[in-house]
N, C-alpha and C positions, 0 to 999 in steps of 0.2 A: 204660213198656213199652207201655201201651195206645196212646199216640200213635204209636209206631213201627208198630204193627199197622195203624193207619189209613192210613199212607203206604206200606205194603208192597205196591206194585203189581207184578204179574207181567207177563209178555209180552203175553198177550191183553188184559188190562185196559188196559195202556198204549196199545195200538193203538186200542182203543175210545175212550179219553180223547183221544188225538191226533185221531182222526177227528171227534169231537164238537167239538173246538176249531176244526178246519178248517171244519166246517159253520157254526159260529157266527160266526167272525170272517172267514173267507175267506182265500185264499192271500196277498193283498196286505197284510192287516192283521197277520198273524202276526209278521213281522220287527219291526214297531213295538211290538207287544205284548211280545215278548221283550226288545227294547231297554229298554222301560220297566221290565220285571221286573228286568233286570240292574242298571239304575240304582238301583232300590229296594233291591236286595240290597246293593249297594255302599254306599249311604247308611246302611243298617242296620249293616253291619260297621264303618263309620267311627265311627258313634255308639257302638257297643258297645266298640270299642277306646279311644275317648276316655273313656268312663265307667270302663273298667277302669284306665286310666292314672291318672285322678283318684283312684280308690279306693286304688290302690297308693301314691300320693304322700301321701294322707291317713294311711294306716297308718304310713308311714315317719315322717311328722311327729309322730304320736302317740308312736311308739317313741322318737324323739329327745327329746321333752319328758319322757318318763318317765326316761330316762337322765340328762338334765340335772337333774331334780328329785332323783334319788338321789345325784348328785354334790354337789348343794347341801346336802343333809342331812348328808353326811359331813363 
């Protein structure tokens, strides 16, 4: 909940942040900055979904092994 409060920007704050970014990077650098940010977010999401898939496959394999062990005991 505390993290959400940190990123809870309202209208005036967003304008100030945008203006500060404009001053720091200039109008020509902002598209490059946003492109890099977009690529970073895409890579993060790809890595997250890859890890999620691997975990689900590992859980399925563990469940299959348990079922096979129960059948072997019977």
